[in-house]
Backbone and ligand atoms as CSV (ligand in chain L), in Angstrom:
chain,resi,resn,atom,element,x,y,z
A,1,MET,N,N,93.109,92.619,93.457
A,1,MET,CA,C,93.598,93.693,94.314
A,1,MET,C,C,92.484,94.658,94.656
A,2,ASN,N,N,92.592,95.156,95.838
A,2,ASN,CA,C,91.587,96.094,96.336
A,2,ASN,C,C,92.310,97.418,96.638
A,3,ILE,N,N,92.153,98.384,95.750
A,3,ILE,CA,C,92.911,99.641,95.858
A,3,ILE,C,C,91.986,100.787,96.245
A,4,LEU,N,N,92.454,101.570,97.211
A,4,LEU,CA,C,91.723,102.777,97.607
A,4,LEU,C,C,92.547,104.003,97.225
A,5,VAL,N,N,91.920,104.908,96.496
A,5,VAL,CA,C,92.523,106.203,96.174
A,5,VAL,C,C,92.032,107.200,97.213
A,6,VAL,N,N,92.967,107.854,97.880
A,6,VAL,CA,C,92.603,108.822,98.923
A,6,VAL,C,C,93.171,110.192,98.547
A,7,ASN,N,N,92.286,111.159,98.435
A,7,ASN,CA,C,92.683,112.531,98.124
A,7,ASN,C,C,92.382,113.447,99.304
A,8,GLY,N,N,93.349,114.277,99.636
A,8,GLY,CA,C,93.207,115.183,100.761
A,8,GLY,C,C,92.645,116.542,100.387
A,9,PRO,N,N,92.894,117.534,101.247
A,9,PRO,CA,C,92.270,118.855,101.114
A,9,PRO,C,C,92.499,119.519,99.759
A,10,ASN,N,N,91.432,120.144,99.289
A,10,ASN,CA,C,91.418,120.944,98.052
A,10,ASN,C,C,91.484,120.123,96.770
A,11,LEU,N,N,91.570,118.808,96.901
A,11,LEU,CA,C,91.658,117.998,95.687
A,11,LEU,C,C,90.282,117.714,95.093
A,12,GLY,N,N,89.229,118.038,95.853
A,12,GLY,CA,C,87.879,117.937,95.283
A,12,GLY,C,C,87.644,118.999,94.218
A,13,ALA,N,N,88.482,120.021,94.216
A,13,ALA,CA,C,88.286,121.139,93.276
A,13,ALA,C,C,89.163,121.028,92.027
A,14,ILE,N,N,89.839,119.887,91.888
A,14,ILE,CA,C,90.719,119.738,90.727
A,14,ILE,C,C,89.898,119.785,89.438
A,15,GLY,N,N,90.460,120.465,88.450
A,15,GLY,CA,C,89.705,120.752,87.224
A,15,GLY,C,C,89.346,122.229,87.202
A,16,ARG,N,N,89.006,122.753,88.406
A,16,ARG,CA,C,88.680,124.178,88.545
A,16,ARG,C,C,89.807,124.926,89.240
A,17,ARG,N,N,90.567,124.190,90.069
A,17,ARG,CA,C,91.584,124.824,90.916
A,17,ARG,C,C,92.902,124.980,90.154
A,18,GLN,N,N,93.336,126.209,89.973
A,18,GLN,CA,C,94.640,126.509,89.363
A,18,GLN,C,C,95.018,125.502,88.259
A,19,PRO,N,N,94.248,125.484,87.159
A,19,PRO,CA,C,94.509,124.481,86.114
A,19,PRO,C,C,95.908,124.555,85.518
A,20,GLY,N,N,96.531,125.734,85.592
A,20,GLY,CA,C,97.899,125.851,85.095
A,20,GLY,C,C,98.884,125.013,85.899
A,21,ILE,N,N,98.515,124.724,87.151
A,21,ILE,CA,C,99.389,123.917,88.021
A,21,ILE,C,C,98.895,122.471,88.078
A,22,TYR,N,N,97.564,122.311,88.244
A,22,TYR,CA,C,97.035,120.972,88.533
A,22,TYR,C,C,96.326,120.315,87.344
A,23,GLY,N,N,96.249,121.038,86.221
A,23,GLY,CA,C,95.590,120.471,85.045
A,23,GLY,C,C,94.101,120.778,85.032
A,24,SER,N,N,93.485,120.564,83.895
A,24,SER,CA,C,92.073,120.921,83.742
A,24,SER,C,C,91.145,119.714,83.851
A,25,LYS,N,N,91.718,118.532,84.101
A,25,LYS,CA,C,90.869,117.341,84.240
A,25,LYS,C,C,90.421,117.179,85.689
A,26,GLY,N,N,89.143,116.844,85.872
A,26,GLY,CA,C,88.635,116.521,87.201
A,26,GLY,C,C,88.752,115.020,87.449
A,27,PHE,N,N,88.457,114.607,88.688
A,27,PHE,CA,C,88.575,113.176,89.004
A,27,PHE,C,C,87.498,112.332,88.332
A,28,ASP,N,N,86.481,113.006,87.773
A,28,ASP,CA,C,85.507,112.243,86.986
A,28,ASP,C,C,86.181,111.617,85.754
A,29,GLU,N,N,87.349,112.137,85.381
A,29,GLU,CA,C,88.068,111.581,84.220
A,29,GLU,C,C,89.032,110.456,84.606
A,30,LEU,N,N,89.144,110.184,85.924
A,30,LEU,CA,C,90.103,109.152,86.348
A,30,LEU,C,C,89.765,107.756,85.800
A,31,PRO,N,N,88.497,107.331,85.787
A,31,PRO,CA,C,88.226,105.988,85.256
A,31,PRO,C,C,88.755,105.796,83.834
A,32,GLY,N,N,88.580,106.796,82.993
A,32,GLY,CA,C,89.068,106.696,81.607
A,32,GLY,C,C,90.585,106.641,81.549
A,33,VAL,N,N,91.227,107.420,82.397
A,33,VAL,CA,C,92.699,107.419,82.445
A,33,VAL,C,C,93.192,106.036,82.871
A,34,LEU,N,N,92.537,105.461,83.880
A,34,LEU,CA,C,92.962,104.136,84.371
A,34,LEU,C,C,92.763,103.067,83.299
A,35,THR,N,N,91.639,103.140,82.592
A,35,THR,CA,C,91.379,102.155,81.532
A,35,THR,C,C,92.474,102.234,80.463
A,36,ARG,N,N,92.846,103.461,80.101
A,36,ARG,CA,C,93.875,103.651,79.060
A,36,ARG,C,C,95.226,103.120,79.527
A,37,ILE,N,N,95.575,103.389,80.777
A,37,ILE,CA,C,96.912,103.019,81.255
A,37,ILE,C,C,96.990,101.541,81.638
A,38,LEU,N,N,95.929,101.030,82.259
A,38,LEU,CA,C,95.994,99.654,82.784
A,38,LEU,C,C,95.610,98.599,81.761
A,39,GLY,N,N,94.802,98.984,80.773
A,39,GLY,CA,C,94.363,97.996,79.782
A,39,GLY,C,C,93.704,96.808,80.473
A,40,ASP,N,N,94.085,95.597,80.029
A,40,ASP,CA,C,93.491,94.367,80.576
A,40,ASP,C,C,93.722,94.186,82.071
A,41,ARG,N,N,94.802,94.815,82.561
A,41,ARG,CA,C,95.133,94.665,83.987
A,41,ARG,C,C,94.037,95.227,84.894
A,42,GLU,N,N,93.200,96.101,84.322
A,42,GLU,CA,C,92.141,96.711,85.145
A,42,GLU,C,C,91.199,95.646,85.706
A,43,LYS,N,N,91.078,94.525,84.959
A,43,LYS,CA,C,90.160,93.458,85.412
A,43,LYS,C,C,90.614,92.826,86.723
A,44,GLN,N,N,91.890,92.984,87.038
A,44,GLN,CA,C,92.421,92.350,88.263
A,44,GLN,C,C,92.156,93.179,89.509
A,45,ILE,N,N,91.596,94.379,89.328
A,45,ILE,CA,C,91.463,95.225,90.519
A,45,ILE,C,C,90.030,95.713,90.729
A,46,ARG,N,N,89.784,95.946,92.007
A,46,ARG,CA,C,88.587,96.679,92.418
A,46,ARG,C,C,89.128,97.956,93.038
A,47,TRP,N,N,88.602,99.108,92.616
A,47,TRP,CA,C,89.117,100.340,93.225
A,47,TRP,C,C,87.984,101.298,93.545
A,48,ARG,N,N,88.266,102.097,94.560
A,48,ARG,CA,C,87.326,103.148,94.965
A,48,ARG,C,C,88.105,104.418,95.235
A,49,ILE,N,N,87.391,105.539,95.266
A,49,ILE,CA,C,88.052,106.817,95.499
A,49,ILE,C,C,87.364,107.553,96.647
A,50,TYR,N,N,88.173,108.216,97.464
A,50,TYR,CA,C,87.669,108.968,98.612
A,50,TYR,C,C,88.395,110.298,98.667
A,51,GLN,N,N,87.643,111.347,99.006
A,51,GLN,CA,C,88.271,112.666,99.187
A,51,GLN,C,C,87.709,113.325,100.431
A,52,SER,N,N,88.588,113.967,101.199
A,52,SER,CA,C,88.125,114.775,102.319
A,52,SER,C,C,89.034,115.980,102.498
A,53,ASN,N,N,88.420,117.067,102.966
A,53,ASN,CA,C,89.203,118.260,103.287
A,53,ASN,C,C,89.673,118.251,104.735
A,54,HIS,N,N,89.366,117.156,105.466
A,54,HIS,CA,C,89.598,117.132,106.913
A,54,HIS,C,C,90.568,116.011,107.308
A,55,GLU,N,N,91.593,116.412,108.020
A,55,GLU,CA,C,92.667,115.487,108.398
A,55,GLU,C,C,92.144,114.254,109.148
A,56,GLY,N,N,91.293,114.491,110.165
A,56,GLY,CA,C,90.794,113.377,110.979
A,56,GLY,C,C,89.942,112.415,110.158
A,57,GLU,N,N,89.177,112.964,109.224
A,57,GLU,CA,C,88.357,112.082,108.374
A,57,GLU,C,C,89.242,111.207,107.484
A,58,LEU,N,N,90.371,111.749,107.071
A,58,LEU,CA,C,91.300,110.947,106.265
A,58,LEU,C,C,91.846,109.787,107.095
A,59,VAL,N,N,92.176,110.061,108.364
A,59,VAL,CA,C,92.652,108.992,109.256
A,59,VAL,C,C,91.544,107.949,109.446
A,60,ASP,N,N,90.317,108.413,109.691
A,60,ASP,CA,C,89.188,107.472,109.841
A,60,ASP,C,C,89.072,106.562,108.615
A,61,ARG,N,N,89.222,107.158,107.418
A,61,ARG,CA,C,89.054,106.365,106.185
A,61,ARG,C,C,90.193,105.359,106.018
A,62,LEU,N,N,91.400,105.772,106.409
A,62,LEU,CA,C,92.545,104.859,106.293
A,62,LEU,C,C,92.403,103.698,107.285
A,63,GLU,N,N,91.917,103.990,108.493
A,63,GLU,CA,C,91.695,102.911,109.472
A,63,GLU,C,C,90.615,101.947,108.970
A,64,GLN,N,N,89.578,102.508,108.379
A,64,GLN,CA,C,88.495,101.682,107.811
A,64,GLN,C,C,89.038,100.774,106.697
A,65,ALA,N,N,89.990,101.315,105.936
A,65,ALA,CA,C,90.586,100.539,104.830
A,65,ALA,C,C,91.237,99.260,105.352
A,66,VAL,N,N,91.826,99.314,106.550
A,66,VAL,CA,C,92.441,98.119,107.137
A,66,VAL,C,C,91.361,97.053,107.345
A,67,ASP,N,N,90.234,97.467,107.937
A,67,ASP,CA,C,89.141,96.526,108.221
A,67,ASP,C,C,88.523,95.977,106.935
A,68,GLU,N,N,88.569,96.763,105.867
A,68,GLU,CA,C,87.974,96.331,104.592
A,68,GLU,C,C,88.895,95.425,103.779
A,69,GLY,N,N,90.130,95.260,104.248
A,69,GLY,CA,C,91.064,94.431,103.479
A,69,GLY,C,C,91.629,95.118,102.251
A,70,VAL,N,N,91.623,96.436,102.251
A,70,VAL,CA,C,92.287,97.165,101.155
A,70,VAL,C,C,93.766,96.774,101.168
A,71,ASN,N,N,94.313,96.420,99.977
A,71,ASN,CA,C,95.728,96.029,99.995
A,71,ASN,C,C,96.630,96.928,99.155
A,72,GLY,N,N,96.105,98.086,98.762
A,72,GLY,CA,C,96.944,99.079,98.112
A,72,GLY,C,C,96.322,100.460,98.251
A,73,LEU,N,N,97.162,101.436,98.561
A,73,LEU,CA,C,96.683,102.819,98.688
A,73,LEU,C,C,97.388,103.703,97.679
A,74,VAL,N,N,96.602,104.597,97.063
A,74,VAL,CA,C,97.151,105.666,96.232
A,74,VAL,C,C,96.759,106.952,96.950
A,75,LEU,N,N,97.737,107.637,97.503
A,75,LEU,CA,C,97.438,108.751,98.408
A,75,LEU,C,C,98.018,110.066,97.896
A,76,ASN,N,N,97.108,111.012,97.633
A,76,ASN,CA,C,97.521,112.393,97.414
A,76,ASN,C,C,96.989,113.179,98.607
A,77,ALA,N,N,97.873,113.448,99.542
A,77,ALA,CA,C,97.439,114.108,100.782
A,77,ALA,C,C,97.380,115.624,100.634
A,78,GLY,N,N,97.615,116.147,99.427
A,78,GLY,CA,C,97.590,117.598,99.233
A,78,GLY,C,C,98.608,118.253,100.157
A,79,ALA,N,N,98.242,119.411,100.701
A,79,ALA,CA,C,99.170,120.153,101.555
A,79,ALA,C,C,99.506,119.401,102.839
A,80,LEU,N,N,98.636,118.447,103.245
A,80,LEU,CA,C,98.928,117.666,104.458
A,80,LEU,C,C,100.193,116.814,104.288
A,81,THR,N,N,100.548,116.556,103.028
A,81,THR,CA,C,101.811,115.859,102.743
A,81,THR,C,C,102.969,116.516,103.485
A,82,HIS,N,N,102.934,117.843,103.482
A,82,HIS,CA,C,104.090,118.609,103.946
A,82,HIS,C,C,104.040,118.911,105.443
A,83,THR,N,N,102.894,118.665,106.067
A,83,THR,CA,C,102.717,119.149,107.445
A,83,THR,C,C,102.189,118.108,108.429
A,84,SER,N,N,101.621,117.003,107.947
A,84,SER,CA,C,100.792,116.187,108.843
A,84,SER,C,C,101.519,115.002,109.480
A,85,LEU,N,N,101.918,115.212,110.731
A,85,LEU,CA,C,102.436,114.101,111.522
A,85,LEU,C,C,101.307,113.108,111.806
A,86,VAL,N,N,100.088,113.635,111.839
A,86,VAL,CA,C,98.896,112.797,112.071
A,86,VAL,C,C,98.766,111.728,110.971
A,87,LEU,N,N,98.846,112.138,109.729
A,87,LEU,CA,C,98.747,111.164,108.627
A,87,LEU,C,C,99.972,110.249,108.608
A,88,ALA,N,N,101.141,110.820,108.875
A,88,ALA,CA,C,102.362,109.998,108.909
A,88,ALA,C,C,102.234,108.913,109.972
A,89,ASP,N,N,101.736,109.268,111.150
A,89,ASP,CA,C,101.570,108.284,112.230
A,89,ASP,C,C,100.588,107.188,111.830
A,90,CYS,N,N,99.556,107.566,111.110
A,90,CYS,CA,C,98.565,106.587,110.655
A,90,CYS,C,C,99.202,105.615,109.651
A,91,LEU,N,N,99.900,106.174,108.649
A,91,LEU,CA,C,100.534,105.306,107.644
A,91,LEU,C,C,101.584,104.395,108.274
A,92,ALA,N,N,102.187,104.869,109.363
A,92,ALA,CA,C,103.259,104.096,110.004
A,92,ALA,C,C,102.759,102.772,110.570
A,93,TRP,N,N,101.468,102.691,110.905
A,93,TRP,CA,C,101.009,101.433,111.517
A,93,TRP,C,C,100.061,100.612,110.649
A,94,ILE,N,N,99.388,101.233,109.691
A,94,ILE,CA,C,98.320,100.467,109.035
A,94,ILE,C,C,98.859,99.343,108.142
A,95,GLY,N,N,100.090,99.500,107.665
A,95,GLY,CA,C,100.721,98.385,106.960
A,95,GLY,C,C,100.168,98.111,105.568
A,96,ILE,N,N,99.492,99.083,104.954
A,96,ILE,CA,C,99.001,98.898,103.585
A,96,ILE,C,C,99.994,99.580,102.638
A,97,PRO,N,N,100.520,98.842,101.635
A,97,PRO,CA,C,101.445,99.483,100.700
A,97,PRO,C,C,100.801,100.723,100.069
A,98,CYS,N,N,101.552,101.818,100.112
A,98,CYS,CA,C,100.987,103.104,99.694
A,98,CYS,C,C,101.917,103.783,98.694
A,99,VAL,N,N,101.342,104.328,97.628
A,99,VAL,CA,C,102.106,105.163,96.693
A,99,VAL,C,C,101.643,106.608,96.875
A,100,GLU,N,N,102.594,107.484,97.131
A,100,GLU,CA,C,102.318,108.925,97.267
A,100,GLU,C,C,102.234,109.532,95.862
A,101,VAL,N,N,101.163,110.283,95.633
A,101,VAL,CA,C,100.977,110.897,94.307
A,101,VAL,C,C,100.781,112.396,94.441
A,102,HIS,N,N,101.360,113.136,93.509
A,102,HIS,CA,C,101.081,114.568,93.366
A,102,HIS,C,C,100.822,114.867,91.902
A,103,LEU,N,N,99.781,115.642,91.660
A,103,LEU,CA,C,99.462,116.036,90.284
A,103,LEU,C,C,100.574,116.908,89.705
A,104,SER,N,N,101.002,117.883,90.507
A,104,SER,CA,C,102.061,118.794,90.068
A,104,SER,C,C,103.426,118.191,90.415
A,105,ASN,N,N,104.447,118.732,89.794
A,105,ASN,CA,C,105.806,118.315,90.121
A,105,ASN,C,C,106.258,119.130,91.333
A,106,VAL,N,N,106.079,118.560,92.492
A,106,VAL,CA,C,106.356,119.319,93.722
A,106,VAL,C,C,107.831,119.748,93.800
A,107,TRP,N,N,108.693,119.012,93.098
A,107,TRP,CA,C,110.136,119.341,93.126
A,107,TRP,C,C,110.434,120.604,92.337
A,108,ALA,N,N,109.530,120.975,91.448
A,108,ALA,CA,C,109.759,122.162,90.615
A,108,ALA,C,C,108.960,123.371,91.102
A,109,ARG,N,N,108.259,123.223,92.212
A,109,ARG,CA,C,107.422,124.318,92.721
A,109,ARG,C,C,108.269,125.331,93.487
A,110,GLN,N,N,107.754,126.553,93.563
A,110,GLN,CA,C,108.504,127.662,94.172
A,110,GLN,C,C,108.719,127.504,95.683
A,111,GLU,N,N,107.636,127.096,96.402
A,111,GLU,CA,C,107.713,127.115,97.861
A,111,GLU,C,C,108.543,125.928,98.355
A,112,PRO,N,N,109.624,126.160,99.077
A,112,PRO,CA,C,110.484,125.056,99.528
A,112,PRO,C,C,109.742,123.985,100.323
A,113,ILE,N,N,108.675,124.382,101.063
A,113,ILE,CA,C,107.973,123.372,101.878
A,113,ILE,C,C,107.357,122.272,101.016
A,114,ARG,N,N,107.102,122.566,99.754
A,114,ARG,CA,C,106.506,121.523,98.887
A,114,ARG,C,C,107.515,120.418,98.569
A,115,GLN,N,N,108.762,120.663,98.865
A,115,GLN,CA,C,109.778,119.616,98.660
A,115,GLN,C,C,109.985,118.783,99.930
A,116,THR,N,N,109.113,118.987,100.901
A,116,THR,CA,C,109.155,118.179,102.131
A,116,THR,C,C,107.930,117.274,102.165
A,117,SER,N,N,108.147,115.997,102.466
A,117,SER,CA,C,107.007,115.093,102.656
A,117,SER,C,C,107.182,114.328,103.953
A,118,LEU,N,N,106.200,114.468,104.840
A,118,LEU,CA,C,106.248,113.706,106.094
A,118,LEU,C,C,105.740,112.282,105.888
A,119,ILE,N,N,105.091,112.048,104.755
A,119,ILE,CA,C,104.509,110.710,104.542
A,119,ILE,C,C,105.391,109.809,103.679
A,120,ALA,N,N,106.353,110.400,102.949
A,120,ALA,CA,C,107.121,109.628,101.958
A,120,ALA,C,C,107.794,108.395,102.565
A,121,LYS,N,N,108.307,108.528,103.796
A,121,LYS,CA,C,109.040,107.399,104.371
A,121,LYS,C,C,108.129,106.217,104.695
A,122,HIS,N,N,106.822,106.446,104.687
A,122,HIS,CA,C,105.883,105.359,104.947
A,122,HIS,C,C,105.262,104.815,103.654
A,123,CYS,N,N,105.774,105.288,102.516
A,123,CYS,CA,C,105.238,104.871,101.217
A,123,CYS,C,C,106.268,104.011,100.487
A,124,ILE,N,N,105.796,103.182,99.552
A,124,ILE,CA,C,106.752,102.365,98.785
A,124,ILE,C,C,107.401,103.196,97.682
A,125,GLY,N,N,106.806,104.343,97.350
A,125,GLY,CA,C,107.392,105.226,96.348
A,125,GLY,C,C,106.476,106.401,96.093
A,126,SER,N,N,106.905,107.269,95.199
A,126,SER,CA,C,106.077,108.442,94.921
A,126,SER,C,C,106.112,108.797,93.443
A,127,VAL,N,N,105.036,109.449,92.994
A,127,VAL,CA,C,104.884,109.884,91.604
A,127,VAL,C,C,104.459,111.345,91.649
A,128,SER,N,N,105.143,112.187,90.904
A,128,SER,CA,C,104.866,113.620,91.003
A,128,SER,C,C,105.038,114.275,89.639
A,129,GLY,N,N,104.024,115.032,89.221
A,129,GLY,CA,C,104.201,115.851,88.024
A,129,GLY,C,C,103.494,115.374,86.774
A,130,PHE,N,N,102.735,114.287,86.858
A,130,PHE,CA,C,102.105,113.734,85.652
A,130,PHE,C,C,100.586,113.880,85.647
A,131,GLY,N,N,100.060,114.753,86.502
A,131,GLY,CA,C,98.613,114.936,86.532
A,131,GLY,C,C,97.908,113.631,86.872
A,132,LEU,N,N,96.714,113.445,86.289
A,132,LEU,CA,C,95.944,112.223,86.584
A,132,LEU,C,C,96.672,110.960,86.134
A,133,THR,N,N,97.514,111.097,85.111
A,133,THR,CA,C,98.303,109.939,84.650
A,133,THR,C,C,99.099,109.336,85.811
A,134,GLY,N,N,99.541,110.198,86.727
A,134,GLY,CA,C,100.319,109.723,87.880
A,134,GLY,C,C,99.546,108.713,88.720
A,135,TYR,N,N,98.216,108.856,88.763
A,135,TYR,CA,C,97.418,107.890,89.529
A,135,TYR,C,C,97.482,106.514,88.844
A,136,GLY,N,N,97.401,106.525,87.517
A,136,GLY,CA,C,97.517,105.259,86.772
A,136,GLY,C,C,98.884,104.627,86.985
A,137,LEU,N,N,99.934,105.461,86.985
A,137,LEU,CA,C,101.286,104.936,87.218
A,137,LEU,C,C,101.392,104.346,88.627
A,138,ALA,N,N,100.725,104.986,89.579
A,138,ALA,CA,C,100.723,104.474,90.953
A,138,ALA,C,C,100.013,103.112,91.016
A,139,PHE,N,N,98.919,102.954,90.280
A,139,PHE,CA,C,98.230,101.650,90.226
A,139,PHE,C,C,99.192,100.581,89.689
A,140,LEU,N,N,99.886,100.917,88.584
A,140,LEU,CA,C,100.832,99.953,88.001
A,140,LEU,C,C,101.909,99.580,89.010
A,141,ALA,N,N,102.429,100.590,89.713
A,141,ALA,CA,C,103.485,100.342,90.704
A,141,ALA,C,C,102.978,99.426,91.817
A,142,LEU,N,N,101.751,99.663,92.269
A,142,LEU,CA,C,101.191,98.815,93.334
A,142,LEU,C,C,101.007,97.377,92.845
A,143,MET,N,N,100.549,97.233,91.602
A,143,MET,CA,C,100.320,95.886,91.067
A,143,MET,C,C,101.644,95.134,90.936
A,144,GLU,N,N,102.673,95.824,90.452
A,144,GLU,CA,C,104.006,95.202,90.349
A,144,GLU,C,C,104.525,94.838,91.737
A,145,HIS,N,N,104.331,95.740,92.669
A,145,HIS,CA,C,104.790,95.511,94.040
A,145,HIS,C,C,104.134,94.263,94.616
A,146,MET,N,N,102.815,94.160,94.427
A,146,MET,CA,C,102.089,93.010,94.979
A,146,MET,C,C,102.551,91.722,94.320
A,147,SER,N,N,102.744,91.743,92.983
A,147,SER,CA,C,103.133,90.487,92.334
A,147,SER,C,C,104.560,90.104,92.721
A,148,SER,N,N,105.429,91.082,92.953
A,148,SER,CA,C,106.795,90.722,93.375
A,148,SER,C,C,106.792,90.182,94.807
A,149,GLN,N,N,105.861,90.650,95.629
A,149,GLN,CA,C,105.775,90.161,97.011
A,149,GLN,C,C,105.231,88.733,97.061
A,150,SER,N,N,104.240,88.458,96.162
A,150,SER,CA,C,103.607,87.132,96.227
A,150,SER,C,C,104.432,86.091,95.456
A,151,GLY,N,N,105.236,86.568,94.454
A,151,GLY,CA,C,106.002,85.614,93.653
A,151,GLY,C,C,107.279,85.265,94.392
L,1,LIG,C1,C,99.536,118.476,95.508
L,1,LIG,C2,C,100.763,119.316,95.839
L,1,LIG,C3,C,100.639,119.952,97.194
L,1,LIG,O1,O,101.789,120.734,97.473
L,1,LIG,C4,C,99.423,120.848,97.252
L,1,LIG,O2,O,99.268,121.394,98.540
L,1,LIG,C5,C,98.180,120.168,96.800
L,1,LIG,C6,C,98.244,119.268,95.664
L,1,LIG,C7,C,99.565,117.950,94.067
L,1,LIG,O3,O,98.771,117.061,93.777
L,1,LIG,O4,O,100.336,118.433,93.251
L,1,LIG,O5,O,97.101,120.413,97.321
L,1,LIG,O6,O,99.501,117.364,96.375
């Protein structure tokens, strides 16, 4: 499997940004989290990570993923989750199975807009509230999804 992790605006600052909400781990700790959660299954995948603060660059990267043969997306679009018809339109056509991830539990957050996702309907599912662990859970979900599709 070829999985691309895509992080949107302000997610480059995780570890420093509001640790009470988003946790104190940075994405440099993601490889260790994935190894712990995936165990031997990690050998079945190749994965890369991309982050941008810019909506159009995220679309460019997702389009590039199609050409690269990426067959699973783990997407934390940050605040663009709640506002971006642009990203929703992109996910609607690229046809790559995508899991929506949020570090925080968006359902328990104060601002009602955080309970809205324009991208959710284009994803196979979502994970919210487990910090970096949620990315590992998204990998597992994608792997199960792929094996159920091929079996
Ligand atoms: C987030 C939740 C969003 O509401 C917020 O705008 C983010 C991060 C999360 O990972 O919890 O930037 O996607």
